DSSP file (Angstrom, degrees, kcal/mol; ACC not computed):
  #  RESIDUE AA STRUCTURE BP1 BP2  ACC     N-H-->O    O-->H-N    N-H-->O    O-->H-N    TCO  KAPPA ALPHA  PHI   PSI    X-CA   Y-CA   Z-CA
    1    1 A M              0   0    0      0, 0.0     2,-0.5     0, 0.0    53,-0.0   0.000 360.0 360.0 360.0 143.0    7.2   55.4  -29.8
    2    2 A T        -     0   0    0     22,-0.0    53,-3.1     2,-0.0     2,-0.4  -0.986 360.0-161.5-123.6 123.5    5.1   52.3  -30.0
    3    3 A W  E     +AB  25  54A   0     22,-2.7    22,-2.5    -2,-0.5     2,-0.3  -0.863  16.1 168.7-105.1 134.5    1.5   52.5  -31.2
    4    4 A T  E     -AB  24  53A   0     49,-2.2    49,-3.4    -2,-0.4     2,-0.5  -0.955  31.1-122.7-140.3 158.8   -1.0   49.7  -30.5
    5    5 A W  E     - B   0  52A   0     18,-0.6     2,-0.6    -2,-0.3    47,-0.2  -0.904  16.7-146.7-102.4 129.8   -4.8   49.2  -30.6
    6    6 A Q  E     - B   0  51A   0     45,-3.2    45,-1.8    -2,-0.5     2,-0.4  -0.876  18.1-145.9 -92.6 121.3   -6.6   48.1  -27.5
    7    7 A L  E     + B   0  50A   0     -2,-0.6     8,-3.2     8,-0.4     2,-0.3  -0.760  26.1 176.7 -94.1 131.7   -9.5   45.9  -28.6
    8    8 A E  E     -CB  14  49A   0     41,-2.6    40,-2.2    -2,-0.4    41,-1.9  -0.906  31.6-121.6-137.1 157.1  -12.6   46.2  -26.5
    9    9 A K    >   -     0   0    0      4,-2.4     3,-1.9    -2,-0.3    38,-0.1  -0.399  51.2 -93.3 -81.6 172.4  -16.2   45.0  -26.1
   10   10 A E  T 3  S+     0   0    0      1,-0.3    -1,-0.1    -2,-0.1    37,-0.0   0.806 126.9  55.5 -60.8 -30.7  -19.0   47.6  -26.2
   11   11 A D  T 3  S-     0   0    0      2,-0.1    -1,-0.3     1,-0.0    -3,-0.0   0.407 124.2-101.1 -84.8   4.0  -18.9   47.9  -22.3
   12   12 A G    <   +     0   0    0     -3,-1.9     2,-0.2     1,-0.3    -2,-0.1   0.394  69.9 151.4  94.0  -2.8  -15.1   48.7  -22.4
   13   13 A T        -     0   0    0      1,-0.1    -4,-2.4    -5,-0.1     2,-0.3  -0.461  47.6-124.2 -62.7 126.8  -13.9   45.2  -21.5
   14   14 A V  B     -C    8   0A   0     -6,-0.2     2,-0.4    -2,-0.2    -6,-0.3  -0.588  20.2-138.9 -76.5 131.2  -10.5   44.7  -23.0
   15   15 A L        +     0   0    0     -8,-3.2    -8,-0.4    -2,-0.3    -1,-0.0  -0.776  28.6 168.4 -93.4 131.7  -10.3   41.6  -25.2
   16   16 A T        +     0   0    0     -2,-0.4    -1,-0.1     6,-0.0    -2,-0.0   0.043  19.7 152.4-130.1  25.5   -7.1   39.5  -24.9
   17   17 A S    >   -     0   0    0      1,-0.1     3,-1.3     2,-0.1    -2,-0.0  -0.240  50.9-128.3 -60.3 144.2   -8.1   36.4  -26.9
   18   18 A R  T 3  S+     0   0    0      1,-0.2    -1,-0.1     4,-0.0     4,-0.1   0.768 107.2  61.4 -64.0 -25.6   -5.3   34.5  -28.5
   19   19 A G  T 3  S+     0   0    0      2,-0.1    -1,-0.2    26,-0.1    -2,-0.1   0.606  88.4  87.2 -78.6 -11.2   -7.2   34.5  -31.8
   20   20 A L  S <  S-     0   0    0     -3,-1.3     2,-0.1     1,-0.1    22,-0.0  -0.661  87.6-104.7 -91.1 145.1   -7.1   38.3  -32.0
   21   21 A P        -     0   0    0      0, 0.0     2,-0.4     0, 0.0    -1,-0.1  -0.359  22.8-161.4 -67.3 145.3   -4.2   40.2  -33.5
   22   22 A K        +     0   0    0     -4,-0.1     2,-0.3    -2,-0.1   -16,-0.1  -0.792  26.6 168.9-125.8  85.0   -1.7   41.9  -31.3
   23   23 A E        -     0   0    0     -2,-0.4   -18,-0.6   -18,-0.1     2,-0.3  -0.680  19.4-163.8-100.7 150.4    0.0   44.4  -33.6
   24   24 A S  E     -A    4   0A   0     -2,-0.3     2,-0.3   -20,-0.1   -20,-0.2  -0.973   9.2-159.4-131.0 152.2    2.4   47.2  -32.8
   25   25 A F  E     -A    3   0A   0    -22,-2.5   -22,-2.7    -2,-0.3     3,-0.0  -0.922  24.7-137.2-134.7 151.8    3.4   50.1  -35.1
   26   26 A G  S    S+     0   0    0     -2,-0.3     2,-0.3   -24,-0.2     3,-0.1   0.590  89.6  28.2 -83.9 -12.3    6.1   52.6  -35.4
   27   27 A S  S  > S-     0   0    0    -24,-0.1     4,-1.8     1,-0.1     5,-0.1  -0.981  74.2-120.5-146.9 158.3    3.8   55.5  -36.2
   28   28 A Q  H  > S+     0   0    0     -2,-0.3     4,-2.6     1,-0.2     5,-0.2   0.891 114.3  56.0 -62.8 -40.6    0.3   56.7  -35.6
   29   29 A G  H  > S+     0   0    0      1,-0.2     4,-2.3     2,-0.2    -1,-0.2   0.886 105.9  49.8 -60.6 -41.2   -0.3   56.7  -39.4
   30   30 A D  H  > S+     0   0    0      2,-0.2     4,-2.2     1,-0.2    -1,-0.2   0.913 111.7  49.0 -63.8 -42.0    0.7   53.0  -39.7
   31   31 A A  H  X S+     0   0    0     -4,-1.8     4,-2.2     1,-0.2    -2,-0.2   0.916 112.2  48.0 -63.5 -43.2   -1.6   52.1  -36.9
   32   32 A E  H  X S+     0   0    0     -4,-2.6     4,-1.9     1,-0.2    -1,-0.2   0.868 110.4  51.3 -68.0 -36.6   -4.5   54.0  -38.4
   33   33 A S  H  X S+     0   0    0     -4,-2.3     4,-1.4    -5,-0.2    -1,-0.2   0.916 109.6  51.3 -63.1 -42.7   -3.9   52.5  -41.8
   34   34 A W  H  X S+     0   0    0     -4,-2.2     4,-1.6     1,-0.2     3,-0.4   0.924 109.7  47.9 -61.9 -46.1   -3.9   49.0  -40.3
   35   35 A I  H  X S+     0   0    0     -4,-2.2     4,-1.6     1,-0.2    -1,-0.2   0.874 108.5  56.2 -65.7 -34.3   -7.3   49.6  -38.5
   36   36 A G  H  < S+     0   0    0     -4,-1.9    -1,-0.2     1,-0.2    -2,-0.2   0.827 113.4  40.6 -63.0 -31.5   -8.7   50.9  -41.7
   37   37 A E  H  < S+     0   0    0     -4,-1.4    -1,-0.2    -3,-0.4    -2,-0.2   0.691 125.2  34.5 -87.5 -21.3   -7.8   47.7  -43.5
   38   38 A N  H  X S+     0   0    0     -4,-1.6     4,-2.2    -5,-0.1     5,-0.2   0.395  80.3 102.1-119.3   2.1   -8.8   45.3  -40.6
   39   39 A W  H  X S+     0   0    0     -4,-1.6     4,-2.6     1,-0.2     5,-0.2   0.861  83.3  52.9 -62.0 -36.2  -11.8   46.7  -38.8
   40   40 A R  H  > S+     0   0    0      2,-0.2     4,-2.4     1,-0.2    -1,-0.2   0.920 109.4  48.6 -65.2 -42.3  -14.3   44.4  -40.5
   41   41 A T  H  > S+     0   0    0      2,-0.2     4,-1.3     1,-0.2    -1,-0.2   0.910 112.5  48.8 -62.7 -42.3  -12.3   41.3  -39.5
   42   42 A L  H  <>S+     0   0    0     -4,-2.2     5,-2.4     2,-0.2     3,-0.3   0.915 110.0  51.3 -63.6 -43.2  -12.1   42.6  -36.0
   43   43 A L  H ><5S+     0   0    0     -4,-2.6     3,-1.5     1,-0.2    -2,-0.2   0.913 109.0  50.7 -60.3 -43.8  -15.8   43.3  -35.9
   44   44 A E  H 3<5S+     0   0    0     -4,-2.4    -1,-0.2     1,-0.3    -2,-0.2   0.782 106.0  57.1 -64.1 -27.1  -16.5   39.7  -37.1
   45   45 A A  T 3<5S-     0   0    0     -4,-1.3    -1,-0.3    -3,-0.3    -2,-0.2   0.416 129.6 -94.0 -85.5   1.4  -14.3   38.4  -34.3
   46   46 A G  T < 5S+     0   0    0     -3,-1.5     2,-0.5     1,-0.3    -3,-0.2   0.543  78.2 140.3 101.6   7.4  -16.4   40.1  -31.7
   47   47 A V      < +     0   0    0     -5,-2.4    -1,-0.3     1,-0.2   -38,-0.2  -0.745  23.0 178.6 -85.1 127.4  -14.5   43.4  -31.2
   48   48 A D        +     0   0    0    -40,-2.2    17,-2.9    -2,-0.5    18,-0.6   0.782  62.7   2.0 -96.5 -33.5  -17.0   46.3  -30.8
   49   49 A Q  E     -BD   8  64A   0    -41,-1.9   -41,-2.6    15,-0.3     2,-0.3  -0.965  59.5-149.5-152.5 162.8  -14.6   49.3  -30.3
   50   50 A V  E     -BD   7  63A   0     13,-2.2    13,-2.9    -2,-0.3     2,-0.4  -0.956   2.0-155.6-136.8 154.6  -10.9   50.2  -30.2
   51   51 A S  E     -B    6   0A   0    -45,-1.8   -45,-3.2    -2,-0.3     2,-0.5  -0.996  21.4-129.8-127.7 138.1   -8.7   52.7  -28.5
   52   52 A L  E     -BD   5  60A   0      8,-2.5     7,-3.3    -2,-0.4     8,-1.2  -0.770  25.0-161.0 -90.0 125.7   -5.3   53.8  -29.9
   53   53 A L  E     -BD   4  58A   0    -49,-3.4   -49,-2.2    -2,-0.5     2,-0.6  -0.878  12.4-160.7-110.4 138.7   -2.5   53.7  -27.4
   54   54 A D  E >  S-BD   3  57A   0      3,-3.2     3,-1.7    -2,-0.4   -51,-0.2  -0.956  87.0 -23.5-115.9 108.1    0.8   55.5  -27.6
   55   55 A E  T 3  S-     0   0    0    -53,-3.1    -1,-0.1    -2,-0.6   -52,-0.1   0.863 129.4 -50.6  55.0  36.9    3.3   53.7  -25.3
   56   56 A G  T 3  S+     0   0    0    -54,-0.4     2,-0.4     1,-0.3    -1,-0.3   0.364 116.3 115.0  85.9  -5.2    0.3   52.4  -23.3
   57   57 A R  E <  S-D   54   0A   0     -3,-1.7    -3,-3.2     1,-0.0     2,-0.4  -0.838  75.2-109.8-100.4 134.7   -1.4   55.8  -22.9
   58   58 A V  E     +D   53   0A   0     -2,-0.4    -5,-0.3    -5,-0.2     3,-0.1  -0.472  33.5 178.5 -66.4 119.2   -4.7   56.4  -24.7
   59   59 A E  E    S-     0   0A   0     -7,-3.3     2,-0.3     1,-0.4    -1,-0.2   0.873  70.2 -23.6 -84.0 -46.6   -4.3   58.8  -27.6
   60   60 A Y  E    S+D   52   0A   0     -8,-1.2    -8,-2.5     3,-0.0    -1,-0.4  -0.976  84.2  11.1-160.4 161.4   -7.9   58.5  -28.6
   61   61 A G  E     -     0   0A   0      1,-0.3   -10,-0.2    -2,-0.3     2,-0.1  -0.606  37.0-142.5 125.8 173.1  -10.9   56.2  -28.2
   62   62 A P  E     -     0   0A   0      0, 0.0     2,-0.5     0, 0.0    -1,-0.3   0.423  54.5-179.8 -75.2 150.6  -12.9   54.3  -27.7
   63   63 A M  E     -D   50   0A   0    -13,-2.9   -13,-2.2    -3,-0.2    -3,-0.0  -0.986  25.5-124.1-123.5 122.2  -13.9   54.3  -31.4
   64   64 A S  E     -D   49   0A   0     -2,-0.5   -15,-0.3   -15,-0.2     4,-0.1  -0.323  10.1-158.8 -65.8 144.3  -16.8   52.1  -32.5
   65   65 A L        +     0   0    0    -17,-2.9   -16,-0.2     2,-0.1    -1,-0.1   0.478  64.4 105.0 -95.3  -7.6  -16.2   49.6  -35.3
   66   66 A H  S >  S-     0   0    0    -18,-0.6     3,-1.6     1,-0.1    -2,-0.1  -0.609  81.6-111.4 -77.8 128.2  -19.9   49.3  -36.0
   67   67 A P  T 3  S+     0   0    0      0, 0.0    -1,-0.1     0, 0.0    -2,-0.1  -0.297  97.8  15.7 -58.2 137.8  -20.9   51.2  -39.2
   68   68 A G  T 3         0   0    0     -4,-0.1    -3,-0.0     1,-0.1    -2,-0.0   0.570 360.0 360.0  78.4   9.5  -23.0   54.3  -38.5
   69   69 A T    <         0   0    0     -3,-1.6    -5,-0.2    -5,-0.1    -1,-0.1   0.389 360.0 360.0-119.9 360.0  -22.3   54.6  -34.8
């Protein structure tokens, strides 16, 4: 299994900028740990929400990166 985060704007537009990280993970736990450590950086880079993908299929999301939403 390959787990990845789909980075999105608030309207659901998928972000594919070269400056944004494109990470893949061997487990859901590794992916969730990574987003927990990097969400602020992603938010500062213009990412509003993320969806967790398992082999390209949405496992859950979108999940806002904005505190309190």
